[in-house]
N, C-alpha and C positions, 0 to 999 in steps of 0.2 A: 556332774551338773545339769540344772536342772533350765528349765526356758526356752524361748522360742529359739529353734534352729535361722546363725544367720543365713541371709539370701545374698546373691552377689549382686542383685538389684536392687538393694536397699538405697544404694544412692542417687537414682534414678530419678528426676523431677515428675512429676506426674504432668502430662500432656492436658494441656487445657484444651476443651473442647468448644470454649465458649467463645465470642465474635472476637478475631483479632481487632487491635485498635486502627491498622492499616483498613481494615474492612470497615471499621465504622466511618472513618476516613474518608473511603471511598463511596460508601452511601452518600456522604453528606454532600460531597461534589456532584454524585447524580442528583439529588434534588434538585442544588443548585443548576444543575445542566435543565433539567426540565421545565423549572421555573423561564429559565430564557427561550427554550425551542416552543414552550407553549405562548408565550408572549409575541412573540416572532410568528408563529400561526395566526395568532390571532388579530394581529397587527398586517399582515398580508389580505387578508380576507376583508377587513374593514377598509382599509385604503382602494381593493379591487372593487368591491361591491357595496359598501357602508352597510354590512352586515357581519354580527359574528358569526361563524362557519357552523353550519348545520349539525355537522359531522365532529364536534368538540370533544362529547364523551366517546365516542369509539375510538377518535383519536388519541386522545390521554389513555384512556384503556389500554391501546395498543403498546403506546410507548411506556407506559409501568410496565405492562407484564412483560415486554421482551427484555428491559433492563433488568428487571426483577430476577429473572430469569440466569442471564448471566453474573448478576452480582452473589446470588447463590450460589452459581458453581462455582464461583471463586471462594467462596467464605469455605465451601466443602473441597473442593480441588486444591487451591493455591491459596490458603490462607495467609501466607509470608508474602504473597508477591504484591509489588508497587502498587499502590493506590490510584495513582494519576491516571493509567495507562487506559481503563475502560473509560472513565468518565469523558476526557479529551475524545474519544472513538464515538461515542455516545451524542457529545456536543457537534461535532464534524457531520456524523450521518444526521442527525436531525437539524440543522441548517441547510444541507444539503436536500432533502425532502421538502421543506419550508419551499424551497427557491422550485423544485419541480411542479411541485404543487402548484405554485403561484401561476407558474410559465405554460407547464403542461400538463394539466390535472390527469388525463386520461393516462397519464404513464406514472402517476403518484400511487395508485394501489397496486401497480406491479414494482413497483420499489421498494413500498412497505412490504412485500412478499418475499424479495429478494435478504432484506434485511431480518424476515422472521430467519430465513432459512441459513443465513450467514450465523446467525445469535445459534441455532441448533448444530452447526458445523462447529461451532468455537465450542460448545460443550461438548460435545462428541470428540472435539482433539482433545481435550483436557482430559476426558476419560480416557482414552486409546493411548497417549503419548504421557506413559506416567513417569519417565525420564528420558532424558534428552540422549543420553546415550545410547537408547536402545534405536533410534534414528542411525546412529552410528554404525550400527551391526548390517543395514542394508542399504551403504553408497552406492551400490554398484545398480543395483534395481534400481534406486530412485534417477540415476541416471539413465536406464535403460527407459523408464517408465516417461522420464521428460524428455527422452528422444520420440518416443511413440507421440507425443501430446503435440511436438513440434510438428513434426511431420503430416501430424491428422488432415488439416486444411488441405494439403496439397493431394488427396485422395480425392479422386475424381468422381463427381458425384456426391461426394459427402463432404469436402468443404465450400465453402462460398465466399465469394470477392465481393467485399463491399468498399464503396468508395476509393476504390483501385489499390485497397490493401485485402490479403489472402488469410484472413485470419480467423475466419468463423467456421463452426462444424453444426453442419444442422443435422440434427437427429428426431424426426418427427416435424412435431412443431416447437421443439426445443432449439434454440440457435445461441449456441458460446462460444468463446474464445478458449480454447485449452492451454495458448500462452500462457495465463496466468496461473495454471497450475503449475506448469514447467519451471516459472521463474523460483518457483519456493522448492522444488525439487534440487533445481540445479543449484541454488543457495546450501540447500543440504548436502550435495555431494561436494561441493569447492571447499564448505569447512571441513568436510571431513579428511578429504584429500589432504587440505594444505597441515590439519592438525598431525597427520600422519606423517607429511615428511616434512617438516617445520624443521630440522636440524640440516637436512640434505640439501635446502631449498637455502639455509641461512649459513652454513659453517662451510667454506672452502673443502674438498677435496680430492679435487680430481687436479694431478699437475700438468701444466704448460710451459714446458722448459722447466725452468728454475723456480718456478711461481706456482703456488697452489691457487685455485680457479675454482668456482663454485660447479659443480656438475650438471651440466645442461640435460640429463636425461630424466629427472624426476619431473620436468617441465614440458617431456614431449606428450605423454597422456592426457595432460592437463591441459595442453592447449590444443590438443587435436577436440577433444570435448568441447571446449570452448570455439572452436574453431567452425566445426559441423553447426553448433546451436548458431552463431555466428551468418553462415551463408546460407542455410536454411531459412532463418528469421527474413534474410535479406531479399530471399526468394521470394516470401511472401510480402514484399513491402513495407515491413513491420519497421520503419525505422526507429519510431521511439523505444521499443522493448529492444532490438539490437544494442540501441546506446546504454538502456536499461542494463542489460547482461555485461557489458563491455564495464559500464562501472563498477557490477558487483566482483567481477573477476579481477580488475586492477585492484581495490580496496582492499579484497583481502588478500590478495597476494601479496600486497603492502604491508598490511596488518600481522600476516605472519611471519615475514623475514626482518620489517624495518629497514628495509636497503632503498635507497633512493635510485640507485640503478634500474629498479624496477618498475618505477614512474615512469622515467626516461623511457623506457622500452616500452610502456604503456603506451607513453605521447607519443612514440613513433609509429606503433603499430595504428594508434587513432588517424595519425594523419595520412598512413597510406590506405587507410579503407575508407576515410573519407574522399580522400581523391579518387579511389577508386569506381564509389557509390557514385560518386556526382556525374561519374562517365559513363556508367552501365545502367545505372536504375532511375527511371524517369520520374519519379516520385518524389524523388530526395532531389534531383535536380529543380523540379518544379517548387518543392517549397522550400529551398534558399533561395532561388529565384525571386520566388514574392515576399521573401522575407528582408532581401536587400534594399526593392523596390516595389513595394505592394500597391502603390498607386496608379502604376503604370498598365495595375491588371483589375482594375476597379471598371466596375458599369457605368462610373461618373458621375452618380449621386448617393447618398447614404439611404435615401428613405428609399421602399420599394413600391411598385405600383399599387394603388390602393386598391383591394380589391382581388386581389388577382394572387396566385399562386407566386413565392417568390422564386424562379428556380433559373433567371435568368442573367442574376448576377456573376461576376467573373470572379476569379480564386482569390482576389486581394479583399473584395467586399468581406467574406469572413473578420479577415483581420480588421481593415479600416473602423468597419463599423462597431466591433468590439471595442477598439480605441475609442471613437465618440461615445459610445455607450458609459466608457470609465470616466470620461471627461464630462458630461453631462451630468454623473455622479459628483463628481467634487469631493468633499471632503466628508458631508454626513449622507449623502446619498438625497433621492429624489424624495426618498419614502417608499415602505414594503408595498407594494400593491398599486404604486402610482408611477412605474417606470414607463417608458413608450419605446417597447421592443416588441418583435416577433421573431417565431422562426418558421412559420407555416404560412398562413393569409393573414397579409398585412394591413393596416388600415392609414388613411391619410397621417405622414408623418410618423410614422413609427420604422423603429432601424430594423434591418432582418440581418439577423444574426444565425447564420447556419447553426445547427447542433448545440443550440444556447444552452440546453441542461445536460450537453453531456462535454463535448470539448472546450466548450466558452462559457461554462456554469461560474470560471472568476469572474467573467464580464461581467455575467447576471449578477453577482453580488457587490460588484465595484458599482452598477448602474442603482439598486436600492437601496443601499448599505456605505457606500462612498468609501471613502478610502481607509475612514473607521472600520467596517466590514472585513475589508479586505486585509486590514492590520491584525484583525482579531484573527482572520484566518489563517494567515502568515504564521503567527503567534504560538499558536496551537500546535501545528505541524513542527515549529519549531522545538515546542515543549515536548510532543511527543519523540523527535529524535532525539532530544538531551535525556530523555529520560532512559529511549533504548540505548545509547552509548553507558548509561549509568549503569544500567542493568548488565552489559556486556564487562563493565569494569567490576563487576560483583561477583561474576561466573566462576563455577569451580573447577573448570577443566578448560582445556586450550578449544577444542571441539565446540563448549555451550559459549565459551568468549566469540568465537569467530563466526557462529551462528547469529549469534544476538548483534552482533556487527552486521551481518549480511542480512538482515531482516528490517534492520532499521535504516540500512541503504536502501533498501529495495520502495521504503517505504517514503522515505525523504528525498531520494530522489527524484522516483516516480511523480512527488509533489513539486519539488523544482522546476522540474523539465517543462509539465503544464503552464504553471504560472509564468515561468519566461517565456513561455512559446506566445501568452495569452499577451504580454508586457513586451515583447520585441525584445529581449536580451537574447533567445536564440531562436533557433527555427519552430514553428510549430509542429510538434511531433503526433500529436492527434492521440496520445495515452491519456487514460481518465487521471480525475483528480479524487485520491484516495478517500472512498467514505463519501463521497459529496457527488460527483457526477453520477448522472444516470446510465445504468448498466450493471446487470446482475453478476457476471463472471468477474468483474472487478470486485465487489463489492462481498462477493461471498467470500473469495481468495483472501482478501484481505484482513477478514475477520480468521480465519483459518491462523494468517500468519501471526496476528497478534494474540493468540490464543498459546504458538512457540513460544513467541516472546514472554509470555505472564508463565511458563512454565520454567524458562531459562531462570526468570527473575525467582520463582518460587524456591530454586535448590540453592540458588545466591544468598537468599535472605534469611533463610528458616536458622534458626541457632544452633550450635554445634549440640550442646545438649540434644535437640530433638533430633540430629541428622545422626547423632550416635548413639541414642539411649536403647535403641531397638525396638518400641515404641510404637507400632503401628500408624503411621500418618495419614489423613484423609487422601486418599488416591494413590498408595503405592503400597505394595508389601510391606512385610515387618522384615525387620536385619540384626539379627543378635552377633555382639561382638562376642565371643568366648574371653574371660580372663583367666 
């Protein structure tokens, strides 16, 4: 016989290196987000100074450059990942930047720098984490690093206490919160441990008399790790992150097993922990007391003394004035650049709101954009959480599914806790609103979190032919199956 010899790869479809439809959708949504952010930036300047911002060109250039870098990284490294995640992140980040530039311009450049670093780490995370199962191999290393980061603020002459919470680490001129990194590491550890111990945690294997019950021994190591993290974070007076890690732990345990008994067990732990914290930790007691009756802890007037530093306000003023601001905003808001508030030196008739661009940035949105603006922010977070859970549904392994759920829980509940604290549904925890509030630690680590979520999405969304063809995909090594 003559002719070309048959090859075992003749039926493999050729991988298309052109732009994926999802990436084209992502680019269109990014352009739409650019228009919204630019319009808000211009309107804020017009309302405050009656002039178009003089730095509109550099602003657009930086906005365009950073998002294009992230988008090109997605095209190269995660071409099949969900197209909605990055545009939502860019929109929230952009709205937050506009609010910060409006109320505290001296911090706007710092926030832009943190955003650039976040995008850089986003790309590096996609480059380094080629497969989610690579994280599974370093489970206990992740736990060790998380413990070191949690303990770091307690080291003398290294950690620093700000506003009663010892969360900060000072290295030269750099000040950051290592617990932000620890939350992602703990998420990876919990997901890995629960994925391995799934059957032991779900199927009764221990005998108690004539009945089979769940063997409690697999829970001992994970409870010890969780308890250590909770105790140390409580020692640092970080009630917000203690609540966040608790929620992460209970959610992943329930998703792994599907047993309602674990939810009951978690609620009992929560009740005991709340009782102990209320009696042992001063900051927690103060926050709950102010939450229950803020009017008894105000200075008596919503406005500050004109022309003076607003430092004489009582503990309830932050919440009360935040509610006044949202009430003044009404449905449509006072208009960008037209709100009467301050967070440092106040003029006559202005509302002093402590940490207006960090803890209370949701109230700043409510003041100038009203109910419509806050509803957009809430809907954006709901869409981000829904997308994260959708990514978890398409995950190809228990570990990938759990890590996607865990990362989504961290983002969703962090946003919920701070927005609920501002609106008095819960005590104010002091954690930041993801991607919007001023703060480099939270912003940078949340970009890493989103990169890991996109990696899970890529693995779950690629076609069977692309996964089994043996053709090298962008950002990963080739794998060939013998036939």
